[in-house]
Backbone bond lengths (Angstrom), bond angles and torsions (degrees), N, CA, C in turn:
res aa  C-N    CA-C-N  psi(-1)  N-CA   C-N-CA  omega(-1)  CA-C   N-CA-C  phi
1 X - - - 1.457 - - 1.527 108.87 -
2 X 1.320 115.99 133.95 1.460 121.70 -179.76 1.529 110.64 -73.12
3 X 1.327 114.87 142.62 1.465 121.89 175.98 1.518 108.54 -108.21
4 X 1.344 115.54 126.02 1.459 122.34 -174.60 1.530 109.35 -122.08
5 X 1.317 117.45 133.72 1.453 122.71 174.03 1.522 108.99 -106.10
6 X 1.342 116.74 126.69 1.461 122.51 176.30 1.532 107.85 -122.82
7 X 1.345 117.46 97.88 1.462 119.96 175.71 1.532 110.46 -70.21
8 X 1.320 116.14 135.32 1.468 121.66 179.66 1.524 108.96 -116.30
9 X 1.320 115.73 115.32 1.460 121.45 179.43 1.523 109.92 -102.02
10 X 1.311 116.13 151.81 1.462 120.90 174.21 1.530 107.75 -54.88
11 X 1.338 116.44 130.48 1.456 120.91 179.78 1.514 114.17 85.28
12 X 1.342 117.63 17.03 1.470 119.75 176.87 1.529 109.55 -70.86
13 X 1.300 116.22 163.82 1.470 122.42 177.24 1.522 107.77 -84.11
14 X 1.335 116.18 111.10 1.465 119.91 -173.32 1.521 114.13 -65.52
15 X 1.326 118.19 -35.27 1.462 119.92 179.37 1.528 110.47 -61.60
16 X 1.312 116.23 -41.59 1.464 120.21 178.20 1.520 110.92 -67.89
17 X 1.329 116.60 -49.00 1.466 120.63 -177.64 1.521 111.49 -58.63
18 X 1.317 117.26 -50.73 1.470 120.87 -176.38 1.529 111.08 -67.69
19 X 1.322 118.04 -38.73 1.468 120.37 178.74 1.529 110.36 -61.68
20 X 1.312 116.77 -46.55 1.462 121.43 179.06 1.524 110.40 -60.38
21 X 1.325 116.40 -51.96 1.465 121.46 -177.09 1.522 110.68 -61.80
22 X 1.321 116.91 -49.20 1.458 121.67 -176.64 1.522 112.34 -61.24
23 X 1.321 117.41 -52.41 1.461 119.88 -175.83 1.520 111.89 -66.33
24 X 1.316 117.12 -37.65 1.463 118.78 179.53 1.528 111.04 -69.27
25 X 1.311 117.37 -33.34 1.465 119.66 174.90 1.520 110.80 -71.13
26 X 1.323 118.16 -35.44 1.468 120.93 174.35 1.528 110.90 -60.70
27 X 1.330 116.29 -30.52 1.460 121.10 178.20 1.531 112.18 -75.55
28 X 1.320 115.78 -7.29 1.457 119.77 -179.89 1.519 113.69 88.42
29 X 1.321 116.79 11.04 1.456 120.53 179.50 1.530 109.66 -80.38
30 X 1.320 115.58 152.25 1.455 121.64 174.24 1.529 107.68 -84.97
31 X 1.326 116.54 107.25 1.462 121.82 -178.26 1.521 108.77 -105.72
32 X 1.321 116.30 123.50 1.457 122.57 177.93 1.518 107.85 -110.29
33 X 1.334 116.52 118.16 1.458 120.68 174.54 1.519 108.07 -94.88
34 X 1.333 116.12 138.51 1.457 120.33 -175.11 1.525 110.20 -136.87
35 X 1.322 115.92 122.52 1.464 120.45 177.80 1.528 109.64 -83.35
36 X 1.319 115.34 153.22 1.464 119.90 179.79 1.523 111.73 -76.91
37 X 1.332 116.47 -16.02 1.460 121.55 176.14 1.524 107.72 -135.10
38 X 1.304 117.79 -171.98 1.466 120.02 -177.32 1.534 112.29 -99.10
39 X 1.323 116.53 23.23 1.459 121.82 -179.22 1.528 111.16 -107.17
40 X 1.335 117.59 156.88 1.470 118.65 169.18 1.531 108.63 -57.39
41 X 1.321 116.52 147.41 1.465 121.42 -176.37 1.524 108.67 -92.76
42 X 1.326 116.11 117.20 1.459 120.93 175.57 1.525 107.21 -90.15
43 X 1.331 115.19 111.11 1.455 121.49 -175.60 1.533 111.10 -75.64
44 X 1.323 115.92 174.31 1.464 122.20 -171.99 1.524 113.97 -62.46
45 X 1.312 118.86 -26.13 1.465 121.79 179.74 1.527 112.23 -105.87
46 X 1.331 116.67 11.46 1.453 121.00 174.32 1.518 115.76 97.62
47 X 1.330 118.54 -7.20 1.464 119.90 175.76 1.523 108.78 -66.70
48 X 1.320 115.92 145.20 1.456 120.78 179.61 1.523 108.60 -108.40
49 X 1.312 115.75 124.41 1.456 122.95 -178.71 1.526 109.64 -111.73
50 X 1.307 115.98 137.63 1.462 121.25 177.79 1.528 107.34 -106.86
51 X 1.314 116.32 114.39 1.461 121.00 -179.17 1.525 110.78 -75.18
52 X 1.336 114.92 157.23 1.461 120.84 178.02 1.520 111.85 -67.74
53 X 1.329 116.36 -33.42 1.457 122.02 -174.90 1.522 108.52 -158.82
54 X 1.309 116.19 -175.06 1.466 121.17 174.94 1.530 109.15 -99.46
55 X 1.313 115.86 160.72 1.462 120.41 179.25 1.534 110.44 -62.87
56 X 1.336 117.36 -33.77 1.468 119.80 178.63 1.524 111.38 -59.70
57 X 1.320 117.12 -40.39 1.464 121.17 177.45 1.529 111.07 -74.50
58 X 1.317 116.53 -43.23 1.466 121.55 -173.09 1.523 113.20 -65.58
59 X 1.319 117.84 -39.04 1.464 119.62 -173.75 1.525 112.73 -68.99
60 X 1.305 118.00 -9.62 1.475 121.56 178.11 1.528 112.07 -75.06
61 X 1.327 117.04 -12.77 1.464 121.67 -173.70 1.524 110.82 -107.15
62 X 1.328 114.82 164.76 1.457 121.69 178.88 1.525 110.32 -94.46
63 X 1.314 115.20 144.63 1.463 122.00 -179.47 1.523 109.51 -135.24
64 X 1.321 114.80 156.66 1.459 120.91 174.70 1.522 111.04 -88.31
65 X 1.348 115.61 -21.09 1.459 120.61 -176.64 1.531 109.35 -156.72
66 X 1.319 115.41 144.51 1.461 121.75 168.72 1.522 106.13 -118.35
67 X 1.342 116.70 134.18 1.461 122.08 -177.56 1.523 108.74 -126.68
68 X 1.321 116.43 124.64 1.457 122.09 -178.50 1.521 110.86 -105.08
69 X 1.345 117.66 114.47 1.462 119.66 171.32 1.529 108.91 -70.38
70 X 1.325 115.91 154.49 1.460 120.09 179.71 1.514 111.83 -93.52
71 X 1.314 114.28 -140.70 1.462 121.03 -175.14 1.517 110.22 89.54
72 X 1.325 114.23 154.88 1.467 119.49 177.90 1.518 109.82 -123.11
73 X 1.300 115.86 137.15 1.466 128.66 10.65 1.530 114.66 -89.51
74 X 1.329 118.29 9.48 1.460 120.92 -176.86 1.519 114.37 -52.33
75 X 1.340 117.03 -47.01 1.468 120.25 -178.43 1.522 111.61 -62.34
76 X 1.330 116.43 -35.59 1.463 119.30 178.28 1.525 111.23 -70.08
77 X 1.332 117.17 -34.65 1.475 119.66 175.51 1.527 110.34 -64.09
78 X 1.349 117.40 -39.61 1.470 120.32 176.69 1.521 110.66 -65.28
79 X 1.328 116.28 -40.34 1.467 121.54 178.89 1.525 111.42 -61.57
80 X 1.337 115.78 -37.73 1.460 121.02 -172.99 1.525 114.13 -92.44
81 X 1.325 118.23 -1.43 1.462 121.38 -176.96 1.530 110.17 -91.61
82 X 1.324 116.85 117.08 1.469 121.96 -176.44 1.523 111.60 -61.48
83 X 1.329 118.07 -34.27 1.468 120.89 -179.48 1.524 111.27 -67.43
84 X 1.326 116.47 -43.39 1.463 121.18 177.72 1.523 109.46 -65.06
85 X 1.321 116.44 -43.84 1.458 120.46 179.92 1.531 111.31 -58.92
86 X 1.322 116.66 -43.59 1.462 119.78 -179.92 1.524 110.98 -67.23
87 X 1.336 117.54 -39.43 1.469 120.07 179.68 1.529 110.33 -65.03
88 X 1.335 117.62 -39.90 1.463 121.16 176.87 1.528 110.65 -58.91
89 X 1.319 116.54 -45.92 1.462 121.51 -179.90 1.532 110.57 -65.00
90 X 1.327 116.04 -44.32 1.471 120.50 179.44 1.523 111.22 -60.79
91 X 1.339 116.82 -44.76 1.462 121.03 -179.37 1.530 110.44 -61.72
92 X 1.327 116.90 -39.17 1.455 121.22 -179.90 1.529 110.67 -66.55
93 X 1.321 116.95 -44.95 1.468 121.42 178.32 1.536 110.16 -60.79
94 X 1.331 116.86 -35.43 1.465 122.01 -179.77 1.529 112.43 -82.00
95 X 1.330 117.09 3.74 1.465 123.40 -179.80 1.530 111.81 59.84
96 X 1.326 115.29 41.57 1.461 122.19 176.82 1.531 108.31 -101.23
97 X 1.323 115.69 164.57 1.466 120.29 179.62 1.526 111.54 -74.15
98 X 1.336 114.71 137.81 1.458 123.47 174.90 1.520 106.30 -127.36
99 X 1.342 116.97 125.96 1.461 120.88 -175.48 1.523 110.35 -136.02
100 X 1.337 115.42 147.32 1.466 120.96 179.37 1.518 109.32 -152.90
101 X 1.323 115.41 146.08 1.464 121.91 -178.30 1.523 109.94 -126.91
102 X 1.318 116.04 153.90 1.463 124.13 172.55 1.531 110.30 67.23
103 X 1.319 118.19 -119.93 1.461 121.76 178.91 1.522 112.37 -87.43
104 X 1.331 118.44 -8.71 1.464 121.70 -176.20 1.531 114.65 -64.54
105 X 1.349 120.95 -22.09 1.462 117.67 172.98 1.534 113.15 -57.20
106 X 1.333 117.66 -15.57 1.473 120.60 172.80 1.530 110.18 -57.66
107 X 1.323 116.17 -38.82 1.467 119.88 179.20 1.526 110.46 -66.78
108 X 1.340 116.29 -36.64 1.462 119.97 177.64 1.528 110.34 -66.72
109 X 1.332 116.46 -39.65 1.467 121.17 177.82 1.526 110.16 -62.02
110 X 1.330 116.36 -44.92 1.464 121.39 -179.91 1.532 110.77 -60.17
111 X 1.333 116.68 -35.30 1.466 121.56 -179.97 1.530 112.01 -79.82
112 X 1.336 117.30 -4.28 1.455 121.06 179.02 1.521 113.76 78.26
113 X 1.334 116.93 24.46 1.460 120.76 -173.90 1.524 114.65 -94.96
114 X 1.335 118.64 -2.85 1.458 120.47 -175.34 1.537 113.93 -100.68
115 X 1.315 117.11 -1.97 1.468 120.45 -179.58 1.518 109.89 -61.72
116 X 1.337 115.79 125.81 1.451 121.15 177.26 1.518 114.45 70.36
117 X 1.315 118.42 15.51 1.466 122.34 -176.09 1.527 111.59 -109.09
118 X 1.331 115.10 154.89 1.456 121.80 168.21 1.519 106.78 -89.14
119 X 1.340 116.60 129.77 1.462 121.05 -176.03 1.520 110.65 -143.75
120 X 1.332 114.15 165.69 1.452 121.89 168.44 1.520 107.49 -139.58
121 X 1.325 116.04 171.87 1.463 121.80 179.66 1.524 107.72 -168.92
122 X 1.310 116.18 179.72 1.460 120.16 169.93 1.529 106.59 -61.21
123 X 1.336 118.09 137.54 1.468 119.84 -178.80 1.534 111.98 -51.34
124 X 1.302 116.16 126.75 1.458 122.48 178.22 1.514 115.15 89.07
125 X 1.333 118.44 -11.83 1.467 120.65 -175.12 1.526 112.89 -63.64
126 X 1.321 116.96 -28.98 1.464 120.07 -179.79 1.525 112.74 -107.07
127 X 1.327 117.36 5.99 1.464 120.61 178.22 1.526 109.55 -60.35
128 X 1.299 115.70 141.53 1.460 120.52 178.59 1.521 112.82 77.82
129 X 1.320 116.85 8.59 1.456 121.18 178.53 1.530 107.63 -114.17
130 X 1.343 117.34 88.77 1.465 118.90 -178.59 1.529 110.64 -68.52
131 X 1.336 115.67 124.08 1.456 120.65 -178.29 1.523 108.10 -131.70
132 X 1.325 115.93 120.26 1.468 121.68 -177.67 1.519 111.59 -57.56
133 X 1.322 115.49 124.41 1.448 121.24 172.57 1.512 116.49 72.88
134 X 1.323 117.91 2.52 1.461 119.44 179.07 1.522 109.52 -71.05
135 X 1.328 116.08 135.01 1.464 121.63 176.04 1.527 107.21 -111.96
136 X 1.325 115.89 114.65 1.463 121.29 -178.16 1.527 109.65 -88.81
137 X 1.329 116.64 126.37 1.462 122.89 179.24 1.526 109.64 -116.83
138 X 1.318 116.79 150.42 1.463 120.59 178.22 1.523 111.45 -100.32
139 X 1.306 117.43 30.91 1.468 122.87 177.40 1.530 109.59 -80.56
140 X 1.349 117.52 155.21 1.465 120.39 178.76 1.532 112.96 -61.32
141 X 1.326 116.80 -40.04 1.466 122.74 179.64 1.524 107.35 -140.23
142 X 1.326 116.67 134.55 1.460 121.69 178.15 1.532 108.56 -124.17
143 X 1.318 115.26 125.84 1.463 121.88 176.70 1.519 107.68 -111.74
144 X 1.321 117.24 122.00 1.459 122.56 176.11 1.530 106.74 -129.16
145 X 1.314 116.07 93.90 1.457 120.16 -175.44 1.518 109.82 66.10
146 X 1.312 116.26 -122.67 1.471 121.41 -179.26 1.537 112.09 -96.58
147 X 1.344 116.33 9.67 1.462 121.72 178.40 1.528 109.04 -105.32
148 X 1.334 116.54 127.15 1.465 121.62 -177.65 1.524 108.32 -129.08
149 X 1.343 116.29 129.91 1.463 121.12 178.55 1.522 109.68 -131.71
150 X 1.332 115.06 158.70 1.460 120.30 -179.65 1.522 109.68 -148.81
151 X 1.345 116.39 168.87 1.463 123.15 -167.49 1.527 116.42 -83.66
152 X 1.344 118.50 -46.14 1.454 117.86 -174.56 1.512 112.67 173.92
153 X 1.328 117.75 -166.15 1.463 121.38 -175.25 1.531 113.71 -52.93
154 X 1.324 117.31 -38.98 1.461 120.46 -178.40 1.514 113.91 -69.63
155 X 1.331 117.62 -16.57 1.463 121.23 179.18 1.528 111.99 -107.16
156 X 1.316 117.06 5.45 1.472 120.99 -174.90 1.525 112.69 -60.24
157 X 1.336 118.01 -39.20 1.456 119.65 -178.79 1.532 110.36 -69.14
158 X 1.329 117.71 -43.79 1.464 120.35 176.71 1.526 110.87 -61.61
159 X 1.313 116.10 -40.03 1.463 122.45 178.27 1.532 110.20 -60.04
160 X 1.323 116.60 -53.38 1.470 120.73 -178.39 1.525 111.32 -61.81
161 X 1.328 117.31 -41.12 1.469 120.26 179.42 1.534 111.25 -66.55
162 X 1.313 117.22 -36.11 1.468 120.75 175.04 1.522 110.24 -63.04
163 X 1.326 117.08 -43.42 1.467 120.93 178.70 1.523 110.85 -61.88
164 X 1.328 116.28 -40.70 1.468 120.97 177.75 1.520 110.15 -61.54
165 X 1.320 116.48 -44.06 1.466 120.24 179.61 1.527 111.31 -63.68
166 X 1.332 117.37 -40.11 1.459 120.56 179.56 1.529 111.67 -63.39
167 X 1.318 116.70 -37.76 1.464 120.56 -178.07 1.527 113.74 -87.76
168 X 1.337 116.69 -32.81 1.465 119.88 -171.72 1.510 116.20 -121.20
169 X 1.327 117.59 -4.86 1.457 121.40 179.47 1.516 113.56 91.01
170 X 1.326 114.95 171.80 1.467 121.79 -177.20 1.535 112.26 -63.21
171 X 1.320 117.15 -37.52 1.466 120.00 -179.18 1.525 111.04 -64.54
172 X 1.321 117.27 -39.50 1.475 121.14 178.78 1.529 109.48 -66.14
173 X 1.324 116.86 -42.45 1.461 120.05 177.39 1.531 110.01 -59.23
174 X 1.335 116.64 -47.28 1.462 120.91 -179.42 1.524 110.95 -60.89
175 X 1.326 116.43 -40.81 1.468 121.45 179.12 1.530 111.46 -59.31
176 X 1.320 116.57 -38.57 1.467 121.12 179.84 1.523 110.85 -80.52
177 X 1.323 117.34 -40.55 1.461 121.67 -172.01 1.526 113.65 -73.43
178 X 1.319 118.60 -41.09 1.475 120.83 -175.03 1.527 113.23 -55.70
179 X 1.340 120.12 -47.53 1.471 118.77 -179.47 1.532 114.26 -67.97
180 X 1.318 117.46 -12.01 1.465 120.65 179.72 1.525 112.23 -73.80
181 X 1.338 116.06 -16.79 1.460 121.77 179.00 1.520 112.45 59.53
182 X 1.337 115.69 43.96 1.457 120.54 175.96 1.517 108.97 -75.12
183 X 1.319 117.30 139.73 1.464 119.05 177.90 1.517 110.88 -67.34
184 X 1.311 116.66 148.98 1.467 121.39 177.67 1.523 109.26 -64.52
185 X 1.311 115.82 139.90 1.465 120.08 -178.38 1.512 111.35 -75.42
């Protein structure tokens, strides 16, 4: 079973966070949500999320993937948190999956993980961030090796399903996606 870390920062985008957590748990993955402090997380639209643990506890364990929900100021808190930054770097060195949606690719940029990569984000989220060799795409989800990025709340389901497929294969994705009753594209 895949182990997934989802850090939750104050001001995160709740639609993205819950979609990621819910779908990955439907896939049977072990999803650990971790707050940056010991308080309930007040998301960008006022929803209150209770994390499973704190980031201090969570970073002690090994994961197959780390997924960063976006939203502001949540994405900036992830970008500015030294513990999250170190975990992102560690996961990359260990050749594990690193994923971010919406404005959260800012945290990946801060960690130096976007150099020479194809990426996407919420429009404007990476503006003013010069990154050598980065190719910005306007696709809903971009996979470049073990780095996965996505655009925003409207792409959260495609993002989560892509992550499921990367970790569990096409059959696992189909198992999760079919009961969702998504219209055919």
